[in-house]
N, C-alpha and C positions, 0 to 999 in steps of 0.2 A: 857364180849364181846370176841368172838373169831375172830381174824383178818383173813384176806384173806390168808396171807402167812402161818399162822398156819394151816388153813384148807387144803391148798395145801400140805404142808409138811406132815401132818398127813395122807393124802390119799396116798402119795407116799410111806411113811413108811409102811402103811398097805399093799400096793401092792408089794413092793420090799423087805421089811424087812432090807434094807441096803441102804447106800448112796454111796457105792463104784461104780465106773464106771458111775456115774451120773454127767452130766454137766448142771449146771443151768445158764440160760441166762435171764437177767432182763432188764427193760428199763433204769435203772440208777444204779450207784454204791451205792448210799445211801440205796436202797432197799436190797442190798447184806448184809449189816450189820445186818438188822432186820431178814433177811433170816437165817444167821448163828445162831442168837439167837433162832429162832424157831426150828432149827435143834438140838441145844443143849438141849432145853427143851423137845423135843419129844423123843429123844433117851435116853434109860436108861443105856447105857454103853458107855465107851470111844470110840471115832472113829476119823478118820482123816477127816478134813474139805474137802468136795468135791470141785471140780472146780466151781467157781462162776464168771461169767462175766457180765459186762454191755454189751448191744448190740453193742456199738461202739468198745469196746475192743475185743469182739468176732469176729466181721467182720474184724477188723484190723489184728487179728491173722490169719484168712483165707487168707487175701490178701498178707501178707508178706511184706507190706510197712510200713514205719515209718511216723507217722503224723507230720506235721509241723504247727507252729503257724500262725495265720492269717496275722501278719505283714510280716513274711518271705514269705508267699504266695504272698503278694502284691509286694514284691521286685522281686520275681521270675517272676511274671506276667509282671512287667515292663521290666525285662531283655528280656523276650520273645517279648514284644512289640517293643523294640529297634532293635531286630533281624528281625522283620517282614518287609514287603514291603510297609508299610504305608509311604506316603510322609508327610513332615512337622509334625514330631512327637512332641507331647506335652512334656514339661519338667515334672519332677516327681511330682511337686506340683500340676500342672493342671491335670495330669494323676490320682493322688490319689483320686481326687474328684469323678471320674466316675469309676476308677479301682475297688473300693470296691464293687460297685453295680454289675459290671461284674463278680467279684469273686463269689458273692452270686448266680448269675445265673448259672455259670459254675458248681458250687457245686451242685445245685439243678438238673441241667440237667443230671449230672453223677449219682446222687443218684436214679433218676427215669429212668436210662438206655435209654435215649432219643437218637434217630438217629439224630446226630448233623448236618449232611449235609442237611437233610430235614428241620430241624428247622431253621438253620441259613439262608438257602436259602429262606424260607418263610418270615423270619424276614426282609431280605434284600428287598424282593419284596414289602412287606408292606410299608417300608420306601420309596421305589421308587414311589409307588402309592400315598403316602402322599405328595410327592413333585412333583407330575405331574403338568404340566402347558401347556398352548397353545403355549408357545414359543418353537421354534425348537432347540434352543441352551441353555443348562443349564449354570448357572453362575458357576464361579470357586468354590465358597463356597458350592454350591449344589453338584458339582462333588466330592469334597473332603469329604463332609458329606456322600455321598452314597458309596464312597470307603471304609469308615470306616466300614459300615455294610457288604459290600462284603468281607472284610478281616477278619471277626470274626472267620471263620472256620480255617484259617491259624493261627491266634493268639491262638486259642484253642488247635490246634494240637501241636504247638511249646511248649506251656506252659506245657501241660500234658506229652509230650515226654521227656522234660527236667527234670521234676520231677521223671519220671520213671527211667531215666538213673542213677539218684542219689539214687534210692531206697526210694524215698519220695512220699508223696501224701497228697492232701487235702482230706477232708472227702468224697466228692463225688467220687474222683478218687479211693480212698481206697474201696468204696462200689462197683464201677464198676469192679475193678480188682478182688475183692472177688468173684463176680458172675462168672468171667472168670475162676477162679481157684477152683470153688466149687466142681467139679467132683473129683479133686485130694484130696480135704479135705474129702469128703464123703468116698472115697476109703480107706482113712487112719484112719477112725474112729474106726474100730474094734468093740469091744463089748460095747462101750460107749453109754449111753442113754442121749439124750438131752432133757431137760425140759425147755420150753419157758413159762415164767410166766408174766401175767399182761400187755400184749401189747394191743394197740388200733389202732392208726393211723400208718400205715407202708408205707414206700416208696417202689418203685418197686423192688429195690435191696434187701431190707429186706424181702419182700414178697416172692421173688424167692428163697432166701436162706432158709427161714423157711420151705416153701412148699417142697423143694427138700429134706431137712433133714427128714421131717415128712413122706414123701412118700417112702423113701429108707431105713430108719432105724426104730428101735423100740423107737420112741420118742413121746413126748406128748406136747401139748400146753394148758395152762390154761388161760382163759379170766377172767378178773376182772370186772364183770358186773352183774346187777340185771335183773331178768326176767321182772320186771316192765317196763324197758326201751327196752329190747330185743323184747318184744311182741308188742311194739308200732312201727308201720311201718314208722312213720315220726319223731320220737324223735331224735334230734341230738346227744344225749348221746350214742346212739347205732349205729350211722350212719356207722362207719367204720367196726365194728364187724359184723353187718348185711351183709355188702358187702363181707367180708371175708367168712362168712358162706355160702353165696350164690354162690360165684365164685370159691372157692378152691375145687378141686376134692377130696381132703383129707376128706372133710366133707360129701361126698356122702355115705361113709361107716362108719364114726366115728361121734359120738355125741359130741357137744361142752362140754368142761369141765370147771369147776370153776364158772359157772353161779349160783348166789345165789338168795335168796328171803328175803333180809333184809330191803329193802327200805320201805316196807309197815308197818314195826314195829312202835310202838308208839314212837314219838320223840317230843322234845321241841325245836321249831324253833323260834328264835326271829330275826326279820328284823328291824334293828335300823338305823335311819337316824341321822347322826352326822355332824355338820358344820365344814368343812375344815379338812385337814389331821392331824394336830397336835392334834386336839380335838379327832379324832379317836384313836390316840395312847394313849391319856390320858384315854379314855373310856375303851380301852382294859386293861390298868393297873387296872382300877376299877373292871372289870370283873374277872381278874386273882386273885385279892384280895378276891373276893367273892367265887371263885372256890377253893381257896387254903385252904381247910379244912382237918384236920387230919382224920376226920371220913371217908371222901371220898377218902382217900389215896392221898391227896394233888393233885398235878398237874401231876401225873405220866402218865396219859393217856390223856393229853391235848396238843393241837397243835394250834399255831397261824400261819395262812397262809396269807402271805402278797402278795396280787395281785399286788400292787405297791411297789416294793422293796426299793424305796426311803424312805419309812416309817420306815426302820430299825433303824436309828439313834434316831428319836423321841421315838420309841417304847422302845429302850434300856434304855432311860432316864425315862420311865414311868413305868417300871416293879417294883412292890413293893419290898422293901428291905427284906421283910420276905421270899421271894422266893429265896432259896439258889441255887437250881440246875436249870440251863438254858442251853440248847444245841441249838446253832445257826448253822443251816446247811449252810445258806448263808454267803458269805464273805462280809466284809465291803469294798466298792470300794475305792481304794487308791486315785482316783481323787477327792473324797469328802473330803479329809483331808486338813488341812490348809497348810501343807508343800508342797503339790502338787500345791496349788494356788500360793504359793510364787514363784515357778519357772515358772509357767505360766505367772505371772506378769512380771518377769524378762525377759522372752522371748518376750513378747509383748512390753516391754520397748525398747528393742533393734530393734525390727521389725519396730516400729513406730517412730524411731528416724529420725528427719528431718535435713535439713541444719542448722537450728537454734538451734538444740540440742534436748533435751528431754522435752516433755510437763510437766509442773510443777506438775500437778495433778497426773500424773503417778509416778513421783518421790516421791511425798508425800505419795501416796498409798503404794508404796513399803516400804518406811521408817517407815510407821505406822504398818506394818505387825508385829504381836506379836513375831514371831521368830527373826526378825531383832531387835525389841525392846529389847528382852532378850540378844541378842548378843552384843548390844550396852550398856547394863545396867551397865557393869563394867566401861564404859567410860562416865558415866553420867555427869561428870564435864568438859568433853572435848568438842571439837568443833563439833563432829559428831551429837550430839543431837540438836545443834543450827542451823543446816541447814534449817529445816522447818521455823523457825522464821526469818532467813535471807531472805528466798524466799519471805515471806509475806512482810517483811519490805522494801525490795528493789523492790517489785512488778515484780519479774522475771517470766514472763509467760513461757519462755523456758530457759533451763539451758544447758550449755556445760561443758566439763571437767574443763575448766579454772575457771568458776564460782564456781564449786563444790570444786575444790582444793584450791580456795582462802579462803574458809570457813573451809574445813576439813584438809587442808595440804596434805602431801603425805604419811601419816602414813599407814603402811601395815596392814589393818584390813579387816573385811568382806566388808567394804565400797569399798575398792580398787578393789574388784572383781565384784561389782555391776555396777559401772560406768566406762566404758572403753572408751578410747579416740577414737579408731576406731571400726567400726562395726565388731564384730568377725566372723570368719568362724564357721560353725557348730562344727568342732572339737575343736576349741578354746573355744567356748561357753560351751560345755560339760565339758571341763577341768576346766573352772571357776566354773561351778556348783559343780563339785566334790570337789574343794577347799572350796567352801562355806559350803558344807555339813560337811567337816572336822572341819571347824571353828565353825559351829553351834553345832556340837557334843561336842566340848570342852566347849562351853559356857553353854550348857544345862546339861552337865554331873553333875554339882554341884547342879542342881535343882531337881535331882532324878525323872526326867520325863521319866519313862520307856517306856510309850506308844509313846511319841514324838521321842524317840531314835529309836524305832522300825520303825516309819514312815521314819526317815532319812536313816535307814539301807536299807529299801526296795527301796527308791529313789536312794540310792547309787548303788545298784545292777542294777536298771533300767538304770541309766546313763552309767554304764559300758557295759551293753548290747547294748545300742545305739552306744557307741564308737566302739564296735566290728562290728556292722553293717556298720558304716561309713567306717571302714577299709576294709570291704569285698565288699561293693557296692559303686560305685563312683558317683551315681546320686543325692545324697543329697548335693546340692551345695549352698543352701541359707537357711536363718533362717525360712522362710515361710514353706519350705519343712520339715525342722527339727521339726517345730511346729506340722505339721500333723503327723509325725512319733511319736513324744512324746505323743500326745493326743491319738493316736491309741494304743500304748503300755500301756498307763496309764488306758485306758478304760477297759482293761481286767485284770489288776492287782488288786487283792483283799487281804485284811488282814483277814486271816482265824482265826476263834475263836476256842478255845479248850474247849471241854465239853464232858460229858458222853452221847453218842447218844441214850442210852436205858433207861435213867432215867431223871426224872424231866420234866420241860416244854420244848416243842419242838417249835422252831421258824424256819420257812422255807418259800420258795417261792412256787408258785403253782406247778411247774414242779418237785420240790423235794418231793412233797407229793405222787408221784406215787407209788402204791402198799402198801401204809402205811395206817393204820386205827387207829382212835382215838375216844374215847367216847365223849370228849368235843372238838369241833372245832370252832375256831373263824376265820372268813374270813373278811379281810378288803378291802376297796376300790372297792366294787362291783358296779362299774359304767361303763357306755358305754365308749368305747375307752380304757378301762383298762382291764375289764373282761366282754365280749371279747374285743380284742384289736382294732377291727374296720377294716376299709378298707385301711389300710396303704399298699402300694404296691411299695416297693423300688426295681424295676426290670425294665430291658429293654424289657422284653417280654410282649406283650399286653395280656389282659385278654382272648380274644377269642383264641389266639394261645396257651395259657396255657391249656385252656379247651380241645382243639383239641388233644394236645399231652399228656394229662393226668397229667399235672403238677398242684400242689395245688394252689388254689386261696384263697382269704379271706374267702370264704364260708367254705372251709375245715378247715381253721384255727379256725373259729368260732366253728365248730363241735368239734375240739380238746379241746378248753376251756370248752365247755359245758360238755364234758365227764369228765374232771378233776373235775369240780365243783360238778356234781352229784355223782361222785365216792366217794368224801369226805363225802357226806351226807348218803351214803348207810348204813353203820354200826354205825354211830354216834348216840348218845342219846340226847346230848344237842348241839345245833348249833346256833351260833350267826353270823349273816350276817350284816356287817356294810357297809354303803355307805355314800358318801359325799353329803349332801343336798345343798351345795353351789358350784356347779361345775363351771369350766371355761375351757378355751381352753387348758391350760397346765395341768390341774388336772382331765381330763376326763369329760364326759358329764353327762346327767341325769342318774338316777339309772338304773342298767343293765336290759336288757331284760330277763336275767336269773331270776331276782327277780320277774318280771311280770309273767313269765311262772310258777314260783312256786306258786304265789298268785292265779293263775287261775286254779290250779290243784285241782279238786274236792276231791281227796283222801287225800289231805294234808292240806286243809284249816282249819281243826279243830286243827291241831298241831301248827299253826302259830300265833304268836303274833307280831303285828306291832306297833312300837312306834318311837318317835323322841326324841333324847337326846340333850341337850344343856348345856354348862357349866354355873354354877350358878355364875352370875356376880353381885356383890354387889357394887353399885355406892358409892364411899366414900363421906362422907359429905364434902361439900365445905366450908373449913375453911379459912377465909381471914386472911392473915398474919398481924400481928400488931407489930410495933417497938416502944418500950418505949424510950423516950428521956432521956438517962442518961447523965452524965457530958461529956463523950467523944463525944457523938452525938451533944450535945449543942455547944461544941467547934467547931465542923465541920460546924454547922449552922452559928455560929458567923463569922467564917473565910470566909464562902461563902458570907454572907451578906456584909462583909466589901469589898470583891472583887467586889460584885455587882450581884444582881438578874437580869438576862436577861429575856425578854419576853418568850423566848423558854423554859428556866428552869422553870419559873412559869407556863407555859402551860403544861409542863410535870407533875407538881404537880396537876393541875386541872384534867388532864387525869387520873393519878393514882399516889398517893403519893409515892408508892413503886418505880415507875420509877424515880421520883425526888431523892429519897434516894439513889438508886443504881448508877444512871448516874451522877447526879450533885453533890452529897455529897461524895460518895465513888469513883467516877470516873471510874465505871465499864461500859465500852462501848461495842459495838458489837465486836465479834471476828474479828480480822484483817484477811482479805482474799486477795489473789492475785486478782487484778482488771484487768481481761482480757478485758472486754468491759467497757466503761465508765459508772460509777455508777451514780445514780440519784443526789447525792450531788455534785459530780464532774461536772456533766452536768450543774447544777445550777451555780456553781462557774465560769465556762467558759462563760456562758451567762452574768453574772454580770460583770466579768472583761472586756468583749468585749464592753458592753454598757458604762462602765466607760471610756474606751479608746475613744469611739466615742464622748461622751458628755463632757469630761474634757476641751477641747478647748472652750466650750461655757459657762463655769462657769462665772457668773456675766453678761452674755449677753443674749439678746433676740434671740430665735431660728428663723431661716429663712428657708423657704422651699428650697431655692436655695442651702444653705449650706448643708442641710441634703441630698438632692439629690446627691450632690458631694461626700458624704460619702459612698453611696450604693456600688460603684464598689470596695471599699476597705474592705467591710465586710468579704469576704471570707478569705482574708489575715489575718485580725485581729483574726478571729476565729481560724485559724491554729496556730497563734502565741500563743494564750491563751490555746489552746488544748495542745500544746507542753509543756507549763509551768505547767499546772495543772495535766497533764497526760503524764509524760516523758516516752519515749521509745515506745509510742503507734504507731500503724500503722493505718492510717485513709484512706488508699487507697482501703480497701476491708472489707467485713464482716459487723458486727454490728456497728463497730466504724465509718465506712464510712456512714452508715445510720444516726447515731447520729450526725455526722458532718454536713450532708446535712440538717437535721432537725434544728440544731442550726442556720445555715445560713438562712434558711427559716423563722424561728421564728423572727430573728432580722430584716430581710428584711420587714416582715409584720408589725413589730412594728414601724419601721422608716416610712413606708408608711402611717400607721395610724396617726403617729405624723404629717406628712406633710399635711394630710387631715385636721387635727385639726387646723393647722396654718392658714387655709383659713378662719376660723371663730374666732380664739382666738389669743391673744398675750401670749407667754410662755417664761419665763425667768428662766434659770437654776441658782439656788442659791447655792446648795451644792450637792456633790456626795459622797457616801460611808462614811458618817460622823459618827464618834463615839462620843456618848454623855453619860454623867453621871449626876445623880442628887441625892442629899441627901434627904432621907425621914425621917421626924420626926414623929414617931408613938408612941402615948401614951401607956405606959406599957412595952415598950422595951427600955432597958437601954444602949444597944450597938448600934453603927452606922449601918444604913441600907442604902445601895446604890442601885439605879436602873440604869442599863446601857443598851445601845442598839446601833445598827449600822443602820443608816437610808440610804437606798439605794439611794434615790433621794429626794431633796427638791427643788420645783420650785414655780414660781408665775404665776398664770393664771388669766389674766384680773384683776390684782391687789390683788388676794386672794392667800395666801400662801397654798401650797399643799404638803403633804408628800406622797410619792409613794413607795410602797414595791413591788419588783419583785418576782413572784412565777412561777417556771417552771412546777408545777403541776396544777391540775384542781381546780379552786375556783369558787364558784357561789355566786350570790348576797345575798342569804339568810344567808350566813355565816358571812356577815359583817353588817347585819341589825338586831337591837335588839329592843325588846319591854319591857323587864324586866331587870333592871340593875343587879340583882342577877345572871342572866344567864351568864354574862360575866366571872365570876370567879367560876361558879359551873358546867357549861355545856361545855365540850371540843369542841362541835360543833361550838362554837363562839370563838375559839382560834385565828382565823384571826382578828376578831374585837378587841379582847383583845390586840393583838400585835400592831394594828394601834393606839389604845388609849394610850398604853405605849409610843410609839414613839411621839405621839402628846404631851403627858405630859412632856417628856424629852425636846422636842423642845421649849415648852412654858416656861419651867423653865429657859431656857437660853435666849430665845427671847419672852418675854411676848406679846401676841397678843389677840385681842378681838375675832377674828374669824379666823379659819383655816379649811382646809379640809384634809382628808386622804383617800387613796384608794389603791387597789391592782391591778396590771397588771398581769393577769393569761395568760401565753403564750399558754396554752392549751385551753383557752376560750377567745382568743383575740378579737373575734367578738363582745363580750359583752362590749368592751371598758374598761375604768377604773371603777372597782367595788368599789364604794365609801362607806365609813362608813356612816350609817344613823341610826336615831332613829325613831320609829313609834309607834303609840298608840296601835294598834292590829296587830296580825300576818299577816292578809290579807289586811291590810290598804295600800292604794296607796299613801297616804300622808306621805312623807318621809322628815325628816329634816336632811340634809347632812352637816349642819354647826356644827363645833366643837367649842363651846364657853367656857367661863370661867365656866358657870353653868354645861356644859357637863363634863368638866374635874373635877370639884368638885364632881359630882355624881360618876364618875369613881374612883376618889381618895379614896372615902369612901370604895368602894368595894375592891380596891387594898390593902388598909391598913388592912382590915379584913383578907384578904388572907395571907399577910405577917405575921400578928400577929399570925394567926393559925399555920404557919410554925415554928415560933420562940417560941411559947408558950410551955414550958416544960411539961405542964399538958395534952397537946393534942398529943397522939401518931400518928405515921404514920400508917394509916390503909389502907390496900390494897383494891382497888375497883375492882369489877367484870366488865371486859371489854367485 
């Protein structure tokens, strides 16, 4: 395959026989490297490299101005804004949110040589019409808003004139100045020949400059396009070049050069749908492995073009190890590195600090950062690593420096730079960041982490750059403004990869592919919203006004992407087009219109193979864990049995023996967390304790409606008291805790009212509250003592019948406490509530033998159902329910209970996990 650049260089060599006095201008710097290679292979004798410029460098040379970075542009624009006649000026943080958009518009206005007075006047009038109203007098906000638009011309003039005084310029200003100085440049050209190669979309300044040089000197321009697109009057790939050929006077007497006929050659095109981005990267790795064959010269002529540049990292991890040579044109964004997130977290920690201190989760997130963990690794036995445990143990939702130093002490480590007593100024914060970087560098040096040290070095330079800006400009006065500056600088910082640009696999973005040709091309993320990028319009200038003044809109941007896409296909032999089959808002939409256009092309349908790829996922077999009862485990069981099996622990076994093993035998409970809002178990404890306070004076007495009514006004105070006891340091005046508090009060009020209503028909006597009971179980076959224990929430007597009541703050329904088959009680977790009631009944009967008793649950979320009483029935749907718990009932339950306990204690029966 002969590339476009090789064809152009060969033609120039044939025409001139030399490259002396020739100046090459290309769309990008990367194309210049390949151009030099083409010159070296074309010439058969040593020669000096000719002048080669990217279009931006060339125009900057003509202008005589020095380009400044986008962040400095923003600072200079704000300086101009402060000098302007605007009333009530925004601070820098507020300005930066709209200042960047204005910078983009100014840049575009200048690149297209727009009459700014006419444009800004039209824009001001449009805004005035948008805010027209019948009222004779405009509001103050409307007046100030319209003044902003009226003042844009003044702001533009001050900004540009200030830059020109310093010999500086943003890209648009450089282009406008180059047009103004073009005659001087042309006069000084002499015998030089300018060759413009591979251009497509040109702004007004570029078009004027190129046309002027072409018409006044012996210069040429070569277009990188195929006749297939050029002869199509509506194809977007040739949209701009058709316009240039039609409008430029140069082409009235000169034929276009560089136009090829390669697109219609036989190609293998695969359009592959792959789910999600990471799967695309993995599939590219598989394709590269297949293409990397020594017979086909490996991947020397292969390119991976990333439409979505965020795929770079997963792609790098997917490239097969056999591929030794990889050249990456794109830089890896510094903001994607973990060290950048560390300082973003630290900045947010200080910004979000309240009067109560730092939010505990922000502190924990910062301390769990891998860099901080490595820095603290040498102090693993010290206090620093115990801070997260202390936070959870003491339930600190917010932390101040006093709490932190009470755990950490005042030792000067990286911690001392993380948590500052007073909110730092921007300068102080940057100095602390530089100190942290030095401490981290010392900690990481011994780990031989070269890449991490490179990250730190780049951040060190960035923070010094910020420090210089803070010294030069005085409007970064708070951390919010500093955050905007940090993110702005971080967004343009990249870690450049080193590689051989002319050998091996080439990885690049879409714009880096300009003028370059490859036999094998892999294009990823060909989805709407990515390729093309869609109707994003980050501009103050309305669509109609852009069209009127000849500024580019999303339509022109779509045509640019279409050109780049088809240009890659022109000379390629094997093409793999990947798209995401599972699109979403963040990762682009459905497959691109470019794919649809390709599929409907009659001349290419025979070359195209469509398919969908998906990762092969083998579902692992579900193996239930099994724990053999060795001597150590049997000792744990004996110890637990002697302390006492509770209904809850036995219910855990019924649900899943592995839960019983981990929680009740090994003591592995849920991870301790800071309880910001009252948890379910704490909620239940507060309800229980409050009811105990209310009913304790009635123990041994009959309840009366009068006495219960007298308690109602005191319920809120009692709930507050128990809230403070069970959940110390809580704030119940706002948020979810306030809601929980109100719900508790409502629950207890409703329960007391229900109790008062019952007293109209029944006599109720309180016998006991929160009573702890134990009973010895003699189970045949078990030689060691077995104890059953439980805590009865309430025992009362209703119309002469003893009743055991269990409070539940969750939802319980009657079917959970009614049984038809005794085996279900110890085999089906659905009946765990019935199981608990029977355990409590058995415990109470052991101490106080009774012929008949009743047991039930009060469900506060189902209070309307009243007391949900334990019952037995013959069939599931039977309405005949026996709610009496007799000696016979307890004997039937005891048989099932002994079977359950025997199974737990039997050394021959392992703990086998259940599928839940």
